[in-house]
C-alpha positions in Angstrom: 78.6 293.9 -86.3 79.4 292.6 -82.8 80.4 295.0 -80.0 84.0 293.8 -80.5 83.9 294.6 -84.3 82.4 298.0 -83.6 85.0 298.8 -81.0 87.7 298.0 -83.5 86.1 300.1 -86.2 86.6 303.2 -84.1 90.3 302.7 -83.4 93.1 303.8 -85.8 96.4 302.5 -84.3 100.1 303.0 -84.9 102.9 300.4 -84.7 106.6 300.5 -83.9 109.3 300.1 -86.5 108.9 297.4 -89.1 106.7 295.0 -87.2 104.2 294.8 -90.0 103.1 291.2 -89.6 102.4 291.5 -85.9 100.5 294.7 -86.6 98.5 293.1 -89.3 97.6 290.3 -86.9 96.4 292.8 -84.3 94.3 294.6 -87.0 92.6 291.3 -87.8 92.2 290.1 -84.2 90.7 293.4 -83.0 88.8 294.3 -86.2 90.6 297.7 -86.3 89.7 300.4 -88.8 93.2 300.3 -90.4 96.5 301.9 -89.5 98.5 305.1 -89.6 102.0 305.1 -90.9 104.6 307.0 -88.9 108.2 307.9 -89.8 109.7 304.8 -88.3 107.4 302.5 -90.3 108.7 303.8 -93.6 111.0 301.3 -95.4 114.1 302.8 -96.8 116.3 301.9 -99.8 120.2 301.6 -99.5 120.5 305.4 -100.2 118.2 306.2 -97.2 115.3 307.3 -99.3 111.8 305.8 -99.0 111.5 302.5 -100.8 108.4 303.2 -102.9 107.6 299.5 -103.7 108.3 298.5 -100.1 105.9 301.2 -98.7 103.2 300.1 -101.2 103.7 296.5 -100.0 103.4 297.4 -96.3 100.2 299.4 -97.0 98.8 296.6 -99.1 99.3 294.1 -96.3 97.7 296.4 -93.7 94.8 297.2 -96.0 94.2 293.4 -96.5 94.2 292.9 -92.7 91.5 295.6 -92.4 89.5 294.1 -95.3 86.7 291.6 -95.3 84.1 294.3 -94.9 82.1 296.1 -97.6 84.3 299.2 -97.2 88.0 299.7 -97.4 90.2 300.0 -94.3 91.9 303.3 -93.5 95.6 303.7 -94.5 96.6 307.1 -93.1 99.6 309.3 -92.9 100.6 312.8 -91.7 101.8 314.6 -94.8 101.3 318.3 -94.7 104.5 319.6 -96.3 107.3 321.4 -94.6 108.2 320.1 -91.1 105.4 317.5 -91.0 106.1 315.0 -93.7 106.5 311.4 -92.7 107.3 310.3 -96.3 110.5 311.8 -97.7 112.2 311.6 -101.1 111.7 310.4 -103.7 108.2 311.8 -103.1 107.9 315.5 -103.9 109.2 317.7 -101.1 106.6 320.5 -100.4 107.3 323.8 -98.7 105.5 324.8 -95.4 101.7 325.4 -95.6 102.3 329.0 -94.8 103.6 329.3 -98.4 100.0 329.2 -99.6 99.1 332.2 -97.4 102.1 334.1 -98.7 101.3 333.2 -102.3 97.7 334.3 -101.7 96.3 332.1 -104.5 93.3 329.8 -103.8 93.7 328.0 -107.2 97.4 327.3 -106.4 96.5 325.9 -103.0 94.0 323.5 -104.6 96.5 322.5 -107.3 99.1 321.8 -104.5 96.6 319.7 -102.5 95.9 317.6 -105.5 99.6 317.3 -106.4 100.6 316.3 -102.9 97.8 313.7 -102.5 98.2 312.2 -106.0 101.6 310.8 -105.0 100.1 309.1 -102.0 97.6 307.1 -104.0 100.0 304.6 -105.7 101.4 303.9 -102.2 98.0 302.8 -101.0 97.2 305.8 -98.7 93.6 306.9 -98.7 93.6 309.4 -95.8 96.0 312.2 -95.0 95.8 314.2 -91.8 96.0 317.5 -93.6 95.5 320.3 -94.0 96.0 322.2 -90.8 93.5 325.0 -90.8 94.7 326.5 -87.5 94.9 330.4 -87.5 98.3 331.3 -86.1 98.8 334.2 -83.6 102.5 334.6 -84.6 105.6 334.1 -82.4 103.4 333.2 -79.3 102.3 330.0 -81.1 105.0 327.4 -80.4 103.4 324.4 -82.1 101.8 325.4 -85.4 103.8 328.3 -86.8 104.4 327.8 -90.5 102.0 324.8 -90.5 99.3 327.5 -90.4 98.4 328.9 -93.8 97.7 332.4 -92.4 97.0 334.6 -89.4 93.9 335.8 -91.3 90.9 333.5 -90.5 89.3 334.2 -93.9 92.4 333.4 -95.8 93.1 330.3 -93.8 89.5 329.2 -94.5 89.6 329.8 -98.2 93.0 328.2 -98.6 92.2 325.2 -96.4 89.0 324.5 -98.3 90.9 324.7 -101.6 93.7 322.4 -100.4 91.1 319.9 -99.1 89.2 319.9 -102.4 92.4 319.2 -104.3 93.2 316.3 -102.0 89.7 314.8 -102.6 90.1 315.3 -106.3 93.2 313.1 -106.2 91.3 310.4 -104.2 92.6 311.0 -100.7 90.4 311.9 -97.7 91.5 315.2 -96.0 91.2 315.8 -92.3 91.1 319.4 -91.3 92.7 320.1 -87.9 93.0 320.9 -85.0 89.6 322.0 -83.7 89.0 324.2 -81.7 92.2 325.8 -83.1 95.8 325.2 -82.1 97.3 328.3 -83.6 96.3 330.6 -80.8 97.5 328.7 -77.7 100.9 329.0 -76.2 101.6 325.4 -75.0 102.5 322.4 -77.2 100.0 319.6 -76.7 102.6 317.0 -77.6 103.9 317.6 -74.1 101.3 319.3 -71.9 97.7 320.4 -72.1 97.2 324.0 -73.5 94.3 326.1 -72.4 92.4 328.3 -74.8 91.3 331.4 -72.9 89.1 332.8 -75.6 85.3 333.1 -75.3 83.1 331.1 -77.6 82.3 334.4 -79.5 86.0 335.1 -80.0 86.6 331.6 -81.2 83.7 331.8 -83.6 85.2 335.0 -85.1 88.7 333.6 -85.5 89.7 330.0 -84.9 86.4 328.4 -86.0 86.1 330.3 -89.3 88.2 327.8 -91.3 86.4 324.8 -89.7 83.0 326.3 -90.5 84.2 326.9 -94.1 85.5 323.3 -94.4 82.2 321.9 -93.0 80.1 324.1 -95.4 82.3 322.7 -98.2 81.5 319.1 -97.2 84.7 318.1 -95.4 84.5 314.4 -94.4 86.7 314.6 -91.3 87.6 317.1 -88.6 90.4 316.4 -86.0 89.8 317.5 -82.4 92.9 318.7 -80.7 94.1 318.3 -77.1 93.2 321.8 -76.1 91.2 322.7 -73.0 88.6 325.5 -73.6 87.4 326.8 -70.2 84.5 328.5 -72.0 83.3 325.0 -73.0 84.7 322.6 -70.3 87.6 323.7 -68.0 90.6 321.4 -67.7 89.4 318.8 -70.3 91.0 318.5 -73.7 88.6 319.2 -76.5 89.4 315.7 -77.9 87.7 314.2 -74.8 85.1 316.9 -74.1 81.4 316.5 -74.8 80.8 320.3 -75.0 83.6 320.6 -77.5 82.1 318.0 -79.8 78.8 319.6 -79.3 80.3 322.9 -80.5 81.8 321.2 -83.6 78.4 319.6 -84.4 76.8 323.0 -83.8 78.8 324.3 -86.8 76.8 321.8 -88.9 79.4 319.0 -89.0 78.0 315.6 -89.9 81.2 313.7 -90.7 83.8 311.8 -88.8 85.2 313.5 -85.7 88.7 312.1 -85.1 90.9 312.7 -82.0 94.4 313.9 -82.3 96.9 311.2 -81.3 95.9 309.8 -77.9 99.5 308.9 -77.1 100.4 312.7 -76.8 101.5 314.1 -73.4 98.4 316.3 -73.0 96.3 313.1 -72.7 98.6 310.4 -71.3 99.7 312.5 -68.3 96.1 313.0 -67.2 94.2 309.9 -68.5 96.3 306.7 -68.3 95.3 303.2 -69.6 92.3 302.9 -71.8 90.4 305.7 -70.0 91.1 308.3 -72.7 89.6 306.0 -75.5 86.3 305.5 -73.6 86.1 309.1 -72.5 86.7 310.4 -76.1 84.1 308.1 -77.5 81.5 309.0 -74.8 82.2 312.7 -75.5 81.4 312.4 -79.2 84.6 311.3 -81.0 84.0 308.8 -83.9 87.6 307.7 -84.5 90.3 307.3 -81.9 93.8 308.0 -83.3 96.9 306.3 -81.9 95.8 305.1 -78.5 99.0 304.4 -76.5 97.9 300.7 -76.2 95.3 299.7 -78.8 94.5 296.3 -77.2 93.9 298.0 -73.9 91.7 300.7 -75.5 89.7 298.0 -77.4 89.1 296.0 -74.2 88.1 299.2 -72.3 85.5 300.1 -74.9 84.0 296.6 -74.9 84.0 296.6 -71.1 82.4 300.1 -71.0 79.5 298.9 -73.3 79.0 295.7 -71.2 78.9 297.7 -67.9 76.6 300.4 -69.3 79.1 303.2 -68.8 79.2 303.8 -72.6 75.8 303.7 -74.3 75.8 301.2 -77.2 74.0 303.8 -79.3 77.1 306.0 -79.1 79.4 303.2 -80.3 76.9 302.4 -83.1 76.9 306.0 -84.2 80.7 306.3 -84.3 81.3 303.0 -86.1 78.5 303.9 -88.6 80.1 307.3 -89.4 83.5 305.7 -90.0 82.1 302.9 -92.1 79.9 305.4 -94.1 82.9 307.6 -94.8 85.0 304.7 -96.1 82.2 303.2 -98.1 81.7 306.6 -99.8 85.4 306.9 -100.4 85.5 303.4 -101.9 82.9 304.5 -104.4 84.6 307.8 -105.4 88.2 306.9 -105.2 89.0 306.0 -108.8 92.1 308.3 -109.2 95.2 306.6 -110.6 97.5 308.8 -108.7 100.9 310.2 -109.8 104.4 308.9 -109.7 106.8 309.8 -106.9 108.4 313.2 -107.4 106.0 314.3 -110.2 105.0 317.4 -108.2 108.5 318.9 -108.2 107.8 321.7 -110.7 104.5 322.6 -108.9 106.3 322.7 -105.5 108.9 325.0 -106.9 106.2 327.2 -108.4 104.5 327.5 -104.9 107.8 328.6 -103.4 108.5 331.1 -106.2 105.0 332.5 -105.6 105.5 332.7 -101.9 109.0 334.2 -101.4 108.5 337.5 -99.5 110.8 340.5 -99.1 110.3 342.2 -95.8 113.1 344.7 -96.3 115.4 345.3 -99.2 115.2 346.2 -102.9 112.3 344.8 -104.9 114.1 344.7 -108.2 117.6 344.0 -109.5 120.3 341.7 -108.2 120.7 341.5 -104.4 124.2 340.1 -104.8 126.9 341.1 -107.3 127.5 337.7 -108.9 128.9 336.0 -105.9 127.6 335.0 -102.4 128.5 333.4 -99.1 126.2 331.4 -96.8 126.0 330.7 -93.1 123.5 329.3 -90.6 120.8 326.7 -91.2 121.8 323.0 -91.2 124.6 321.5 -93.3 121.9 320.2 -95.7 120.4 323.6 -96.0 123.7 325.2 -96.8 124.5 322.5 -99.4 121.1 323.0 -101.1 121.5 326.8 -101.0 125.0 326.5 -102.7 123.7 324.1 -105.4 120.8 326.5 -106.1 123.2 329.5 -106.2 125.4 327.8 -108.8 122.3 326.9 -110.9 121.4 330.6 -110.8 124.8 331.5 -112.1 126.2 332.8 -108.8 129.8 332.1 -107.6 130.4 330.9 -104.1 132.9 332.1 -101.4 132.8 335.9 -101.7 130.3 338.7 -101.7 127.4 339.3 -99.4 126.7 336.9 -96.5 123.3 335.1 -96.6 122.3 333.9 -93.1 119.8 331.0 -93.2 117.4 330.6 -90.2 116.0 327.1 -89.8 113.1 325.7 -87.8 113.0 327.3 -84.3 116.1 329.4 -85.1 116.9 332.9 -83.8 117.4 336.2 -85.5 120.5 336.5 -87.7 123.0 339.0 -88.9 125.0 339.1 -92.1 123.8 341.0 -95.2 120.7 339.0 -96.1 118.7 337.0 -93.5 116.4 334.2 -94.9 113.8 332.5 -92.7 113.3 328.9 -94.0 110.3 328.1 -91.8 108.1 330.6 -89.9 109.2 334.2 -90.5 109.2 335.3 -86.9 113.0 335.2 -86.4 113.3 338.0 -89.0 111.9 340.3 -86.3 115.2 340.1 -84.4 117.5 339.9 -87.4 120.0 342.7 -87.9 120.6 342.0 -91.6 119.4 344.9 -93.7 117.7 342.6 -96.2 115.1 340.2 -94.8 113.5 337.4 -96.8 110.8 334.9 -95.8 111.1 331.7 -97.9 108.8 329.3 -95.9 110.6 326.2 -97.2 113.8 324.3 -97.5 113.2 322.2 -100.6 115.4 322.4 -103.7 112.6 324.4 -105.4 112.5 326.8 -102.5 116.2 327.4 -102.7 116.0 327.9 -106.5 113.3 330.5 -105.9 115.6 332.3 -103.4 118.6 332.1 -105.7 116.6 333.6 -108.6 115.6 336.5 -106.4 119.2 337.0 -105.2 120.5 337.0 -108.8 117.9 339.5 -109.9 116.3 336.9 -112.2 113.0 336.9 -110.5 111.0 339.1 -108.1 109.7 338.3 -104.7 105.9 338.3 -105.2 104.8 336.9 -101.8 103.1 338.9 -99.0 103.5 338.2 -95.3 100.5 336.1 -94.1 101.2 337.1 -90.5 102.7 340.1 -88.8 106.4 339.9 -88.0 107.4 342.5 -85.4 107.0 345.9 -87.0 106.2 344.3 -90.4 102.4 344.0 -90.7 100.7 341.2 -92.5 100.6 342.0 -96.2 104.2 343.3 -96.2 106.0 342.5 -99.4 107.0 343.8 -102.8 104.3 345.6 -104.8 
């Protein structure tokens, strides 16, 4: 491959809106690795749902543009479940990843990983930037929250490996993220650069445990986050830091190290132009995700090799790792996939296994045949009401259920229900406190069944919430 081809092979760009042909031309011209699909790229049908055939056609066009090599191009997406899901209905709606920690079942996490990924295959996706294996520290973690499976490093490790193995079984490459761990920093890297004050020994005993487990299990890809670790290299995001990549390789990792999106505030505020792309590559990254200007990044890499500021061997190594991963995937990816929405029953089962009672009775009906609802979004309330009716509950009288959505505050009423991270239950005055970790129809059905006394709440808190320690739940 020429220097220009190798420079393209290490770049995974995004594009704006529905400019598919212009993007395909850029992929061909710059020899790019493929593309990531973001929310604004998803074609919609007249009802505002994802156009399944349209999405498959877009991906087919982009894959063809990245073709012409002995390995397939990358067609990637961010589809974790919960808040991070670029692809909506009619695909199955999955609850937050914290559901797996609350359910406490490694086999269920693997089954869910396979179920989620299987619906991506017919659309043409071959890489999903999931699962997040960050270990959350609780309310002080503003970015990850319920995207974390657990505050327990060992649980996050086992569940993350299982989810990844399920994804691979379905024919989709997983990417564990965000090394060196985004769940224990208090700044959101989408906007500014967080600093991780922990020592290397502390990181090895907490944040790095899930990454080590993923590496030991053969994970093909690890994402480096935009997090500065003074113990490794002060002031420099791990995604651009040689000592950070050395630490990752020191865990035994031999696969593709991908940066988090290079158009995020933590990078663009400090490293304008194509500087971040060259810096990340020189530091040890193999795949550069979403540079703010991909043509500028490509030109900067080619120029850096020509001027001698980027060793050609480093570009060779990065391009070879990406090509090797995709060639391997091309040989193993024979899964047929599953139709959109086919994981609905499994998603509902995850939520039913995760719903957690922090305070309140563990058996019998919580409401006397009728219920009122407040809080959440209009869509949340509508879904709750539909689920209540399905469970045989009347609406408009009885105890008040207060729904708490993403980023919400503590609630009053009779029953407070956290639909995302459970932290707001700490400040809720309602005597009954329930963590649901999801807002899908299946999650609301699980909640309604508990309220009506038709099901128990088997989940256990995967992270402490105020005075409620991790492990709190019904026996």
